[in-house]
C-alpha positions as CSV (number, residue, x, y, z in Angstrom):
1,M,5.4,-30.4,-15.1
2,P,7.2,-28.4,-12.3
3,V,9.7,-29.9,-10.1
4,I,8.9,-29.1,-6.3
5,G,11.2,-28.6,-3.6
6,L,10.3,-28.5,0.0
7,I,12.7,-26.4,1.8
8,R,14.0,-26.4,5.2
9,E,12.6,-23.7,7.6
10,G,15.5,-21.6,8.4
11,K,13.7,-18.8,10.6
12,V,14.7,-18.9,14.4
13,P,12.8,-20.1,16.1
14,A,12.5,-23.2,13.5
15,D,8.9,-23.8,12.3
16,N,8.0,-27.4,12.4
17,R,5.1,-27.3,10.0
18,V,5.3,-28.4,6.4
19,A,3.4,-27.4,3.1
20,L,3.2,-31.0,2.1
21,T,3.2,-34.0,4.2
22,P,4.8,-37.4,3.2
23,A,1.4,-39.0,2.5
24,Q,0.6,-35.8,0.2
25,C,4.0,-36.2,-1.5
26,R,3.3,-40.1,-2.2
27,W,-0.2,-39.1,-3.8
28,L,1.2,-36.4,-5.9
29,L,3.9,-38.6,-7.1
30,K,1.5,-41.7,-7.8
31,N,-1.4,-39.4,-9.5
32,T,0.5,-36.6,-11.2
33,D,3.6,-35.9,-13.2
34,F,5.3,-33.8,-10.2
35,K,8.7,-34.5,-9.2
36,I,9.4,-33.8,-5.6
37,F,12.8,-33.0,-3.7
38,V,12.9,-32.5,-0.1
39,Q,15.7,-30.7,1.8
40,P,16.8,-32.6,4.9
41,S,15.6,-31.0,8.0
42,S,15.9,-32.3,11.8
43,T,13.0,-29.9,13.0
44,R,10.2,-31.0,10.8
45,C,7.3,-32.7,12.3
46,F,7.7,-35.4,9.8
47,S,11.0,-37.0,9.6
48,D,13.4,-37.3,6.5
49,N,12.8,-41.1,6.5
50,E,9.0,-40.4,6.1
51,Y,9.7,-38.4,3.2
52,E,11.9,-40.9,1.7
53,R,9.5,-43.7,2.2
54,S,7.0,-41.5,0.4
55,G,8.8,-41.6,-2.9
56,A,10.4,-38.0,-2.7
57,V,14.3,-37.4,-3.2
58,L,16.0,-36.1,-0.2
59,Q,18.5,-33.6,-1.5
60,E,20.3,-30.7,0.0
61,D,20.8,-28.8,-3.3
62,L,17.4,-27.7,-4.5
63,S,18.7,-25.7,-7.6
64,N,17.1,-28.1,-10.0
65,C,13.6,-27.4,-8.4
66,D,11.2,-24.9,-10.2
67,L,8.8,-24.2,-7.3
68,L,10.0,-24.0,-3.7
69,L,7.6,-24.5,-0.9
70,G,8.2,-23.4,2.5
71,I,6.0,-21.9,5.6
72,K,7.8,-18.9,7.3
73,E,9.9,-16.4,5.6
74,V,13.3,-17.6,4.0
75,P,16.4,-16.2,5.5
76,V,18.2,-14.0,3.0
77,N,21.2,-16.4,3.0
78,M,19.0,-19.3,2.0
79,L,17.3,-17.6,-1.2
80,L,18.0,-19.1,-4.2
81,A,18.2,-16.7,-7.2
82,N,15.8,-16.7,-10.2
83,K,13.4,-19.3,-8.7
84,T,9.6,-19.2,-7.6
85,Y,8.8,-19.3,-4.1
86,M,5.5,-20.0,-2.1
87,F,5.7,-19.1,1.6
88,F,4.1,-16.6,4.1
89,S,6.3,-13.5,3.5
90,H,4.8,-11.1,5.8
91,T,5.6,-8.0,3.5
92,K,2.2,-7.0,2.1
93,K,1.6,-4.7,5.0
94,M,5.3,-3.1,4.6
95,Q,6.4,-4.9,7.7
96,P,9.8,-3.3,8.8
97,Y,11.5,-6.6,9.9
98,N,10.9,-8.2,6.6
99,Q,12.0,-5.2,4.4
100,K,15.5,-6.8,3.9
101,L,14.0,-10.1,2.8
102,M,11.9,-8.0,0.2
103,Q,14.9,-6.2,-1.1
104,A,17.0,-9.5,-1.4
105,M,14.2,-11.2,-3.3
106,V,14.2,-8.1,-5.8
107,E,17.9,-8.4,-6.1
108,K,18.0,-12.0,-6.8
109,K,15.0,-11.8,-9.4
110,I,12.7,-14.2,-7.3
111,T,9.2,-14.8,-8.0
112,L,7.0,-14.5,-4.9
113,I,3.5,-16.1,-4.5
114,D,2.5,-15.2,-0.9
115,Y,0.1,-17.8,0.6
116,E,-1.4,-15.1,2.4
117,C,-2.8,-13.3,-0.8
118,L,-4.4,-16.4,-2.3
119,E,-7.8,-15.5,-2.2
120,H,-11.3,-16.5,-3.7
121,E,-13.2,-13.9,-5.8
122,D,-15.1,-12.7,-2.7
123,G,-11.8,-11.9,-0.8
124,Q,-11.8,-15.2,1.3
125,R,-8.4,-16.7,1.9
126,I,-8.0,-20.0,0.1
127,I,-5.2,-21.3,2.1
128,G,-3.9,-21.0,5.7
129,F,-3.4,-22.3,9.1
130,G,-6.1,-20.1,10.8
131,F,-8.3,-22.9,11.7
132,F,-5.7,-24.7,13.8
133,A,-4.5,-21.4,15.2
134,G,-8.0,-20.8,16.5
135,I,-8.1,-24.4,18.0
136,V,-4.8,-23.9,20.1
137,G,-5.4,-20.2,20.8
138,A,-9.1,-21.1,22.3
139,H,-7.4,-23.8,24.3
140,N,-4.8,-21.5,25.5
141,G,-7.1,-19.0,26.4
142,L,-9.3,-21.2,28.4
143,M,-6.2,-22.8,30.0
144,A,-4.9,-19.1,31.1
145,Y,-8.4,-18.2,32.6
146,G,-8.4,-21.6,34.4
147,E,-5.0,-20.6,35.9
148,R,-6.0,-17.2,37.0
149,T,-9.2,-18.4,38.7
150,G,-8.4,-22.1,39.9
151,A,-11.5,-23.1,38.7
152,Y,-10.0,-26.0,36.6
153,K,-6.9,-27.2,35.1
154,L,-6.0,-27.6,31.5
155,G,-2.7,-28.9,30.0
156,R,-0.5,-27.9,27.2
157,V,-1.5,-28.7,23.5
158,Y,1.9,-29.5,22.2
159,K,2.2,-32.3,24.7
160,Q,-0.6,-34.2,22.8
161,K,0.3,-36.3,20.0
162,D,-2.4,-35.0,17.8
163,Y,-5.8,-33.1,17.7
164,L,-7.9,-36.4,18.5
165,E,-5.6,-36.8,21.6
166,L,-6.2,-33.0,22.7
167,I,-9.9,-33.5,22.5
168,H,-9.7,-36.5,25.0
169,T,-8.1,-34.3,27.5
170,Y,-11.6,-32.3,27.7
171,F,-13.5,-35.5,28.9
172,G,-15.1,-34.6,32.3
173,L,-14.0,-30.7,31.9
174,K,-16.9,-28.4,33.6
175,L,-16.3,-24.8,33.0
176,P,-17.8,-22.2,35.5
177,P,-20.5,-19.9,34.2
178,V,-18.0,-17.9,32.1
179,K,-19.1,-15.4,29.4
180,I,-16.8,-15.6,26.2
181,A,-16.7,-13.1,23.3
182,V,-15.5,-14.7,20.2
183,T,-14.6,-12.2,17.3
184,G,-14.2,-12.9,13.5
185,S,-15.8,-14.9,10.8
186,G,-12.8,-16.6,9.1
187,R,-11.0,-19.7,9.7
188,V,-9.4,-18.5,13.0
189,A,-13.0,-18.0,14.4
190,H,-14.2,-21.4,13.1
191,G,-11.3,-23.0,15.1
192,I,-12.3,-21.1,18.2
193,L,-15.9,-22.1,17.7
194,E,-14.8,-25.8,17.4
195,I,-13.4,-25.7,20.8
196,M,-16.3,-23.8,22.2
197,N,-18.5,-26.6,21.1
198,I,-16.5,-29.3,22.3
199,V,-16.1,-28.1,25.8
200,D,-20.0,-27.3,25.8
201,V,-20.0,-23.6,25.8
202,Q,-23.6,-22.5,24.6
203,E,-23.9,-19.9,22.0
204,V,-26.1,-17.0,22.8
205,E,-27.4,-14.0,20.7
206,P,-25.6,-10.5,21.4
207,D,-28.7,-9.0,22.9
208,E,-29.1,-11.8,25.6
209,Y,-25.3,-11.9,26.1
210,L,-25.5,-8.3,26.9
211,S,-28.6,-8.2,29.2
212,K,-28.6,-11.8,31.0
213,T,-26.7,-13.6,33.5
214,F,-26.3,-17.2,33.1
215,S,-25.6,-20.3,35.3
216,Y,-23.6,-22.2,32.6
217,P,-20.8,-21.1,30.4
218,V,-21.9,-19.1,27.3
219,Y,-20.2,-17.5,24.2
220,V,-21.3,-14.6,21.8
221,H,-20.0,-14.9,18.3
222,L,-19.3,-11.3,17.0
223,K,-19.0,-10.7,13.3
224,G,-18.4,-7.7,11.3
225,A,-21.9,-6.2,11.4
226,D,-21.9,-7.0,15.4
227,L,-18.7,-5.1,15.7
228,Y,-18.8,-2.2,13.2
229,T,-21.1,0.6,12.0
230,H,-20.8,3.4,9.8
231,K,-20.2,6.7,11.6
232,E,-23.0,8.6,9.7
233,K,-25.1,6.0,8.2
234,R,-25.1,3.7,11.2
235,T,-25.1,0.7,8.8
236,Y,-22.7,-2.0,7.9
237,T,-21.7,-3.5,4.5
238,R,-18.7,-5.8,4.2
239,D,-17.6,-4.3,0.8
240,D,-17.8,-0.8,1.9
241,F,-16.1,-1.4,5.4
242,H,-13.1,-3.0,3.7
243,A,-12.8,-0.3,1.3
244,N,-13.4,2.5,3.8
245,P,-12.7,1.3,7.4
246,Q,-11.9,4.8,8.7
247,A,-15.7,5.7,8.1
248,Y,-16.5,3.2,10.8
249,E,-16.5,3.0,14.5
250,C,-16.4,-0.1,16.8
251,L,-19.2,-1.4,18.9
252,F,-17.3,-3.7,21.2
253,R,-17.2,-1.2,24.0
254,S,-20.6,-2.2,25.0
255,Y,-19.2,-6.0,25.7
256,I,-16.4,-4.9,27.9
257,S,-18.6,-5.1,30.9
258,Q,-20.1,-8.3,30.1
259,T,-17.2,-10.4,29.0
260,D,-14.8,-12.4,31.0
261,I,-12.6,-14.1,28.2
262,L,-12.1,-12.4,24.8
263,M,-10.9,-14.8,22.0
264,N,-9.9,-12.4,19.1
265,G,-10.1,-13.8,15.7
266,I,-10.5,-10.8,13.4
267,Y,-8.4,-9.5,10.5
268,W,-7.0,-6.2,11.3
269,D,-5.1,-3.3,9.4
270,T,-4.0,0.2,10.7
271,A,-7.2,1.9,9.4
272,I,-9.5,-0.5,11.0
273,P,-10.9,0.8,14.6
274,R,-9.5,-1.2,17.5
275,L,-11.8,-3.3,19.5
276,F,-11.3,-0.8,22.5
277,E,-8.4,1.6,23.4
278,A,-5.6,0.9,25.8
279,D,-7.0,3.4,28.5
280,D,-10.4,1.4,28.7
281,V,-8.5,-1.2,30.6
282,K,-8.3,1.1,33.5
283,A,-12.1,1.7,33.6
284,E,-14.2,0.1,36.5
285,D,-16.3,-1.6,34.3
286,F,-13.6,-3.3,32.3
287,R,-14.4,-7.1,33.2
288,I,-12.2,-8.9,30.9
289,Q,-9.7,-11.0,32.6
290,T,-8.1,-12.9,29.8
291,I,-7.4,-12.1,26.2
292,A,-6.5,-14.6,23.6
293,D,-5.3,-12.5,20.8
294,I,-5.2,-15.3,18.4
295,T,-4.6,-13.1,15.2
296,D,-1.9,-11.5,17.1
297,D,-1.1,-8.0,15.9
298,A,1.1,-6.2,18.4
299,H,-0.7,-2.9,19.4
300,G,-3.4,-3.8,16.9
301,S,-7.1,-4.7,17.4
302,I,-6.0,-5.6,21.0
303,P,-4.1,-2.2,22.0
304,V,-2.7,-3.9,25.1
305,N,-1.0,-6.8,23.1
306,L,2.4,-5.8,23.7
307,G,4.2,-8.3,21.7
308,D,4.6,-12.1,21.0
309,C,5.1,-14.7,23.7
310,S,6.6,-18.2,22.9
311,I,4.8,-21.4,22.8
312,D,6.8,-22.4,25.9
313,D,5.6,-19.3,27.9
314,P,2.3,-18.2,26.0
315,V,0.8,-15.7,28.6
316,Y,1.9,-12.6,30.2
317,G,0.1,-9.9,32.2
318,V,-0.5,-6.2,31.7
319,D,-0.8,-3.9,34.7
320,K,-4.4,-2.3,34.4
321,S,-3.1,1.0,35.8
322,T,0.4,1.3,34.0
323,L,-0.4,-0.7,31.0
324,Q,3.0,-2.2,31.5
325,R,3.9,-5.7,31.1
326,T,3.8,-8.0,34.0
327,A,3.8,-11.7,35.4
328,P,0.7,-13.2,34.4
329,Y,-2.3,-14.0,36.9
330,L,-1.9,-10.9,39.1
331,K,-5.0,-9.3,40.8
332,T,-3.9,-5.8,39.3
333,S,-3.3,-7.2,35.7
334,I,-5.1,-8.6,32.7
335,D,-3.8,-11.8,31.0
336,I,-2.8,-11.7,27.3
337,M,-2.0,-15.0,25.2
338,A,-0.4,-13.7,22.2
339,V,1.7,-16.2,20.1
340,G,2.4,-15.8,16.4
341,N,3.0,-19.7,15.6
342,L,0.1,-21.3,17.5
343,P,-0.4,-24.1,14.8
344,N,2.9,-25.4,15.7
345,E,1.4,-27.0,18.6
346,L,-0.5,-29.3,16.5
347,P,1.8,-29.3,13.5
348,R,1.0,-32.6,11.8
349,D,-2.7,-32.0,11.7
350,A,-2.3,-28.4,10.7
351,S,0.1,-29.5,7.9
352,R,-2.3,-32.1,6.7
353,F,-5.0,-29.6,6.4
354,F,-2.7,-26.9,4.8
355,G,-1.4,-29.4,2.3
356,E,-4.9,-30.6,1.3
357,Q,-5.9,-27.0,0.3
358,L,-2.6,-26.6,-1.6
359,I,-3.4,-29.5,-3.6
360,K,-7.0,-28.8,-4.2
361,H,-6.9,-25.2,-4.9
362,V,-3.2,-24.0,-5.8
363,L,-0.9,-26.4,-7.5
364,N,-3.1,-27.1,-10.5
365,D,-3.8,-23.2,-10.8
366,Y,0.0,-22.7,-10.7
367,I,0.3,-25.1,-13.6
368,K,-2.3,-23.8,-15.8
369,G,-2.1,-20.3,-14.7
370,S,-4.9,-18.3,-13.1
371,I,-6.0,-14.9,-12.0
372,V,-5.8,-16.4,-8.5
373,I,-2.1,-17.0,-8.8
374,D,-1.5,-13.7,-10.5
375,N,-3.2,-11.8,-7.7
376,A,-1.0,-13.5,-5.2
377,T,2.2,-12.9,-7.0
378,I,3.8,-10.0,-5.3
379,L,7.1,-10.2,-7.2
380,K,7.5,-11.5,-10.9
381,D,11.3,-12.1,-11.7
382,G,12.1,-9.6,-8.9
383,K,9.7,-6.9,-10.1
384,L,6.7,-5.9,-8.1
385,T,3.5,-6.8,-10.0
386,P,0.8,-4.2,-10.7
387,G,-1.3,-5.1,-7.6
388,F,1.7,-4.6,-5.1
389,K,3.1,-1.2,-6.7
390,Y,2.4,0.3,-3.2
391,L,5.4,-1.5,-2.0
392,S,7.8,0.4,-4.2
393,D,9.6,2.4,-1.6
394,Y,9.6,-0.8,0.6
395,A,10.7,-2.9,-2.1
396,Y,13.3,-0.7,-4.1
397,S,14.7,1.8,-1.5
């Protein structure tokens, strides 16, 4: 049975989430033959003492471990040679800021299993923090709209002890008759919809949303078939769209004049059409005032996402004439909420959810071996696996 090591997060700013909580470590130690070592950390949402009380061994040197679990990218100087790692490497899209990390893992003959690449047969992600990203992102989007309009006031998520306490902050909240567009069908979208339901925003169908006004807050949930159509066939099939996204066009333009808040939860790649173009912001019928870009691809599906904010300062403005970054909440701008580590505002809840999925769907497959693990293995002993050969120039140059 492998020896697991929980690594200390080294990326700056430090991430406070964990792959396994102390309670989950206790369960694994009691019900399996795993041994678990934990690298000390002062920034985790769970303390070193909590891990020691779970039965895990607190230890700086993890060289005796077979499988090293983290969350964010591991700094090059913290990598241990000839080890197997699981973390979000953010390398599968050849992200330039992580090329040195990829090349260091090649040099150190590391096996990398990327959480982002763990998928069911139908392509759905097995594990991730998307649900809590959706929850926090939806809250922050509503918070920003309240700040802009003065219609209501919401506090910050990270100041709450946990998700249950966050829910209590919505008691008595009455939103104005706002129209909200929610995009996506994965975990992020599910988190957004959770908040929509809790704060009593009513769902309406796309045709109603586009043609009617309402005296109460409403949202429309736009999935793939609502957002994209084949340029020639005027149809949508999920498999074909993901195989040939360049053959499709985006239909979101018709929602621009009917939407106050956009909550964006779609997956995006460079070949996928954007929801709108940057110059659309200049149009008189561009009604959107607040965009919560929860999937947060700079210059991606939201072309006026000009880059990350921080948890401390999550919203900035974009001038509608110049498209330059400004202060938020100005009459001449729209507001962008774009934060790459939203689940850190509810780290204990997010970590519990993540660890449950890891135990249910990943650790046993790792021990026995499975196609799921194979397909998520970007590097094996420092060499790209067949499914990731397209990264050769990125990894070896």
